[in-house]
C-alpha positions as CSV (number, residue, x, y, z in Angstrom):
1,M,29.0,104.2,-121.0
2,G,27.5,100.7,-121.2
3,I,28.7,98.3,-124.3
4,D,26.5,95.7,-125.3
5,F,29.1,93.1,-126.6
6,G,26.2,91.2,-127.9
7,K,25.6,93.7,-130.8
8,K,28.1,93.7,-133.6
9,E,28.1,97.5,-133.9
10,D,28.8,98.1,-130.2
11,R,31.8,95.7,-130.6
12,E,33.2,97.2,-133.5
13,G,33.1,100.7,-132.1
14,Y,34.6,99.5,-129.0
15,L,37.5,97.9,-130.9
16,Q,37.7,101.1,-133.1
17,S,38.2,103.4,-130.2
18,K,40.7,101.2,-128.6
19,L,42.5,100.8,-131.7
20,D,42.4,104.2,-132.5
21,D,44.2,104.9,-129.1
22,L,47.0,102.3,-129.8
23,L,47.6,103.6,-133.4
24,D,47.8,107.6,-132.6
25,G,51.7,107.4,-132.9
26,I,51.8,105.5,-136.3
27,N,48.4,106.9,-137.7
28,A,49.9,109.2,-140.2
29,S,51.8,106.4,-142.0
30,Y,49.8,103.2,-141.6
31,G,46.8,104.1,-139.6
32,Q,43.7,103.3,-141.7
33,A,45.3,100.6,-143.9
34,L,46.6,98.8,-140.8
35,L,43.1,99.3,-139.0
36,D,41.3,98.3,-141.8
37,E,43.3,94.9,-142.3
38,L,43.3,94.3,-138.6
39,M,39.4,94.8,-138.3
40,L,39.1,92.3,-141.1
41,R,41.1,89.6,-139.6
42,L,39.6,90.2,-136.1
43,E,36.0,89.7,-137.9
44,A,37.3,86.5,-139.5
45,T,38.9,85.3,-136.2
46,V,35.5,85.9,-134.2
47,D,33.6,84.2,-137.0
48,D,35.8,81.2,-137.0
49,F,35.5,81.1,-133.3
50,N,31.6,81.1,-133.5
51,K,31.5,78.4,-136.0
52,E,33.8,76.1,-133.9
53,V,31.8,76.9,-130.8
54,D,28.7,75.9,-132.5
55,E,30.0,72.7,-133.9
56,L,31.3,71.9,-130.2
57,M,27.7,72.7,-128.9
58,G,26.1,70.5,-131.4
59,S,28.3,67.7,-130.5
60,L,28.0,68.2,-126.7
61,K,24.1,68.2,-127.3
62,K,24.4,65.1,-129.4
63,S,26.5,63.4,-126.9
64,S,24.4,64.5,-124.0
65,A,21.2,63.1,-125.8
66,E,23.0,59.7,-126.3
67,K,24.1,59.5,-122.6
68,E,20.6,60.3,-121.5
69,K,19.2,57.8,-123.8
70,L,21.6,55.2,-122.2
71,I,20.9,56.1,-118.6
72,Q,16.9,55.9,-119.3
73,Q,17.7,52.3,-120.7
74,I,19.7,51.2,-117.7
75,K,17.2,52.6,-115.5
76,A,14.3,50.6,-117.4
77,G,16.4,47.5,-117.0
78,E,17.2,47.2,-120.6
79,S,20.5,46.2,-121.9
80,P,22.2,49.2,-123.3
81,K,22.6,49.0,-127.2
82,V,26.1,49.9,-128.3
83,E,26.1,50.9,-131.9
84,T,29.3,49.3,-133.3
85,G,28.0,47.9,-136.6
86,E,28.7,44.3,-135.4
87,S,26.3,41.8,-134.1
88,D,26.6,41.1,-130.3
89,T,25.2,37.7,-130.8
90,E,28.2,36.4,-133.0
91,E,29.7,33.2,-131.3
92,P,33.3,32.6,-131.5
93,T,34.1,29.8,-134.1
94,S,35.8,26.8,-133.0
95,E,39.3,28.0,-134.3
96,E,39.0,31.2,-132.2
97,S,38.1,29.1,-129.3
98,R,41.0,26.6,-129.8
99,E,43.4,29.6,-130.1
100,L,41.9,31.1,-126.8
101,S,42.4,27.9,-125.2
102,E,46.2,27.7,-126.5
103,W,46.8,31.2,-125.2
104,E,45.3,30.4,-121.8
105,K,47.6,27.4,-121.6
106,R,50.7,29.4,-122.3
107,L,49.5,32.1,-119.6
108,E,49.2,29.2,-117.2
109,G,52.5,27.7,-118.0
110,I,54.2,31.4,-117.5
111,S,52.4,31.7,-114.0
């Protein structure tokens, strides 16, 4: 008996047969209602899982493409462009330089 888990009907049939075996003892009281609810929940869980996997795969493909682009830029001898939204050519103001110098002096005094 070959089960093709790639087909929804085969998966449902497989689960149905396994659950029927498990529910034989309580089938008279709760069987069908319990089975129906369980099948609905399993389907929702599988759908959620598939959506999350699709999102992760899309994210992975995007990340992989960006890494490949950076590698090609490095191989070509180009400076890789990092997209931070800020200009890379900004010079620190004289106040920032002064603060840095004061901070460096403090560090030298501690050593």
